[in-house]
C-alpha positions in Angstrom: 150.2 97.2 82.2 147.5 95.0 81.0 146.4 94.4 85.1 146.1 98.5 84.7 143.9 98.0 81.6 141.5 95.4 83.2 140.1 97.3 86.6 139.6 100.4 83.7 137.4 98.0 81.6 135.6 96.7 84.6 134.4 99.7 85.2 134.3 101.4 81.8 131.9 98.9 80.4 128.8 98.9 82.8 128.9 102.7 81.9 129.0 102.1 78.2 125.9 99.8 78.4 124.0 102.1 80.5 124.5 105.2 78.6 123.5 102.9 75.4 120.6 101.9 77.7 119.3 105.7 78.3 120.2 106.4 74.5 117.6 103.9 73.8 115.0 105.0 76.4 115.5 108.9 75.2 114.8 108.2 71.6 111.9 105.9 72.1 110.5 108.9 74.6 111.1 111.0 71.5 109.9 108.8 68.8 106.4 108.3 71.2 106.5 111.8 71.4 106.3 112.4 67.3 103.5 109.8 66.8 101.5 111.6 70.0 101.4 114.7 68.8 98.9 114.3 65.8 96.6 112.1 67.8 96.5 114.5 70.8 95.8 117.8 68.1 92.7 115.5 66.8 91.2 114.9 69.6 91.7 118.2 71.1 90.1 119.7 67.8 87.2 117.1 67.8 85.9 118.4 71.6 86.6 121.6 71.0 83.8 121.7 68.2 82.1 118.9 69.3 83.0 116.8 65.9 82.0 113.4 65.1 85.8 112.0 63.7 85.9 111.0 59.6 86.3 107.4 60.3 89.4 107.5 58.3 91.7 110.1 60.5 90.4 108.2 63.6 91.7 105.3 62.6 95.5 106.9 61.6 95.3 108.8 65.0 94.6 105.0 66.6 97.4 103.6 64.6 99.8 106.8 65.7 98.8 106.7 68.9 99.4 103.0 69.5 102.8 103.4 68.4 103.6 105.9 70.8 102.5 103.2 73.6 104.7 101.0 71.7 107.9 103.1 72.4 106.6 104.4 75.9 104.1 102.3 77.4 104.0 103.6 80.5 102.7 107.3 79.8 99.5 107.8 81.5 98.1 110.1 78.9 98.7 108.3 75.8 96.7 105.3 77.5 94.1 108.5 78.4 94.2 109.1 74.7 93.5 105.4 73.1 90.5 104.9 75.7 89.3 107.9 74.0 89.6 107.0 70.6 88.7 103.6 71.2 85.0 105.4 72.6 85.1 106.9 69.2 85.1 104.0 67.9 82.5 102.4 70.1 80.0 104.9 69.5 80.2 104.8 65.8 79.9 101.1 65.7 76.4 102.1 68.3 75.1 104.7 65.5 75.7 101.7 63.1 73.2 99.5 64.9 76.5 97.0 65.8 76.4 96.4 69.2 78.6 93.4 70.0 81.3 96.1 68.7 80.3 98.7 70.5 80.5 96.5 74.1 83.8 95.1 72.6 85.1 99.0 71.8 83.9 100.0 75.0 85.4 97.1 77.1 89.2 98.2 75.4 88.4 101.8 76.0 87.5 100.6 80.2 91.0 99.1 80.1 92.8 101.7 79.1 91.4 104.1 81.7 92.0 101.3 84.1 95.5 101.3 83.2 96.1 105.0 82.9 94.7 105.2 86.9 97.5 102.7 88.2 99.9 105.1 86.3 98.5 108.2 87.4 96.2 107.3 90.6 95.6 111.5 91.0 94.1 112.4 87.5 90.3 112.9 88.1 89.4 112.4 84.0 90.7 109.2 84.4 88.4 108.2 86.8 85.4 110.1 85.2 86.2 108.0 82.0 86.2 104.9 84.2 82.7 105.4 86.0 81.3 106.4 82.2 82.7 103.7 80.4 81.3 101.4 83.0 77.6 103.2 82.8 78.1 102.7 79.3 78.2 99.3 79.5 75.7 99.1 82.1 78.4 97.5 84.9 76.7 99.3 88.0 79.3 98.2 90.5 81.8 98.4 93.4 84.3 100.0 90.5 81.8 102.3 88.7 80.6 104.2 92.7 84.7 104.0 93.7 85.0 106.1 90.3 82.2 108.8 91.1 83.7 109.6 94.2 87.1 109.3 93.2 86.4 111.9 90.1 84.2 114.2 92.2 87.0 114.4 95.0 90.0 115.1 92.8 88.3 117.2 90.1 85.8 118.8 91.5 85.9 122.0 89.2 87.2 120.4 86.4 84.4 121.1 83.8 85.4 117.5 81.4 84.6 115.7 84.7 81.9 117.7 86.0 80.0 116.8 82.2 81.4 112.8 82.5 80.0 112.2 86.1 76.7 113.8 85.3 76.3 111.7 82.5 77.4 108.5 84.7 75.7 109.2 87.8 72.7 109.8 85.8 72.9 106.2 84.0 73.3 104.6 87.0 71.4 106.8 89.7 69.0 104.4 91.0 72.3 101.4 91.8 73.6 104.6 94.1 73.8 104.3 97.6 73.2 108.2 99.1 76.5 109.0 99.8 77.6 108.8 96.3 74.2 110.0 94.8 75.3 113.6 97.1 78.2 113.3 95.2 76.7 113.4 91.6 74.2 115.9 92.6 77.0 118.4 94.1 79.3 117.6 90.9 76.1 118.5 89.0 75.9 122.1 91.3 79.2 123.1 90.5 78.9 122.1 86.8 76.2 124.0 86.4 78.0 127.3 87.5 80.1 127.0 84.3 79.0 125.0 81.9 75.2 125.0 82.5 75.0 124.1 78.2 76.8 120.7 78.2 75.7 119.7 81.6 72.1 120.1 80.5 72.1 118.7 77.7 73.3 115.4 79.6 70.6 115.3 81.8 68.0 116.1 78.9 69.4 113.5 76.6 69.0 110.8 79.7 65.2 112.0 80.3 66.8 113.4 83.8 65.9 116.8 84.3 62.9 116.5 86.9 65.3 114.0 88.9 67.6 116.0 89.1 65.9 119.5 89.6 64.2 117.8 92.7 67.7 116.9 93.7 69.5 120.6 93.8 69.4 123.3 96.0 67.5 126.1 95.4 70.1 129.0 93.7 70.2 130.9 90.7 71.6 127.8 88.8 68.6 125.9 89.9 66.6 128.5 88.4 68.3 128.9 85.1 68.2 125.0 84.6 65.1 123.7 86.0 62.6 127.0 85.8 62.4 127.4 90.0 
């Protein structure tokens, strides 16, 4: 009788352990989703309305997404959200004149996006944001150029990608090779078809309108942007 029970225990015990582990991870994923819900809603609202996040709401959103990452560290979207929230904080430090904190937060944001591309390598927004963070830090290196190419290749018609690549590319224009410059200009030509206002705002803010207009092909969109 005892000899029959032992083999059953040997089979059953690993199954119970496996089920317990699966249940733990399932609960963790659920907890992570609960904590990520509010930051996701806030980010969508702030971006849609082009609003500057209130400090208290921003801090709470960061705390929530940090908890979500704790429970589900391999979720690429959470890393992207964490990166954007960090960059909002970086911009806040910039306007307060705190350059050191701006650099520190932007570096953290860059690290978030770098990890996001490892977890989800075909997501163009992560690549576009790597390029933008590198440009904000004035790190116009091979990773910066690679991120621009990846973003324009993987998300040629994504509005957010078009805007981020426009700003990132124009910030480091003089450091780009001809191939990457051409990719940035094509990105702008696509972007102004559907997202003219935001693209023009980014270019004008960097005082690059004349440069861009000299590069664009003759089209109705160029005439609207440049006046000729």
